[in-house]
N, C-alpha and C positions, 0 to 999 in steps of 0.2 A: 573414267565416269566422266563425260562430256557436258559442258556447261547448262544445254538443250535437256540432257533425265536429269541431274539434280535440280533443275527448276519444276520439270517434270515429277518427280516425286514429291518434292515441295510442297508443289500447286495438290495432288491427290492426295495428300495427308494432311493441307489444308482445307481439303473442301471435307474429308470424311469426320473433322474435329467439329466442324461447323455445321455436319448435318448433326454430328453427338448429339451435340450443343442443344440446337431444334427440339429433335426429340427427347430431349428427356426436358426440353421448359414445353411443350407439348403437353408433354405426359403428369407433370403437376400441377399444371394451372387450366387444364381441358376443365368445362366443368364436367358434375356427375351423372352418367346415365341412369341413374334411379326411378325405370319406369316403371314402376307397380303397379300393375293390375289390379284394380278396385273389387272387391267382392260379387262377387253374380249365382243368384238364386235363381234355380229352373226346378220347376217343375215338369218332374219325368214320368210321373204315372201317377194311379191313387190304392190304396189297400185299404179294405173295410170301410168307407165314405172317407176315407183322409186323403191326403194328398202327401206324394212325399217328395220330396225336397231337396234338388242338390243343390250346396252349397256352394263355393267354389274360393278359397282365401285366399288371400296375397301368395300364397307360396305356392298354391296352383295345386294344392289338394282338395280332395274329393270327398262332404261331408253330407250322410241322407239324416234325415228327418221327419217325421209326421206332421202334418200341420193338419188338424182335425177343427183349427176354431171357424170356419165356414159351413160345417156338419150338425145335422140337425141328432147330437146325443142327449 
């Protein structure tokens, strides 16, 4: 193995080590990506003079309930 090949291998390993260190530091210190969507209410239908409301919670599950507050019961 000549001097140039030896230097190339050392340079390659040095570059890989530096890359791994920066990748680890980025992973440790990056800001968290907690992009939680706020709950969302949407009227999707009516049933016996009540509104059928779909509520989307932060985990993106849909839940339905009747809102009869505006009706004449």
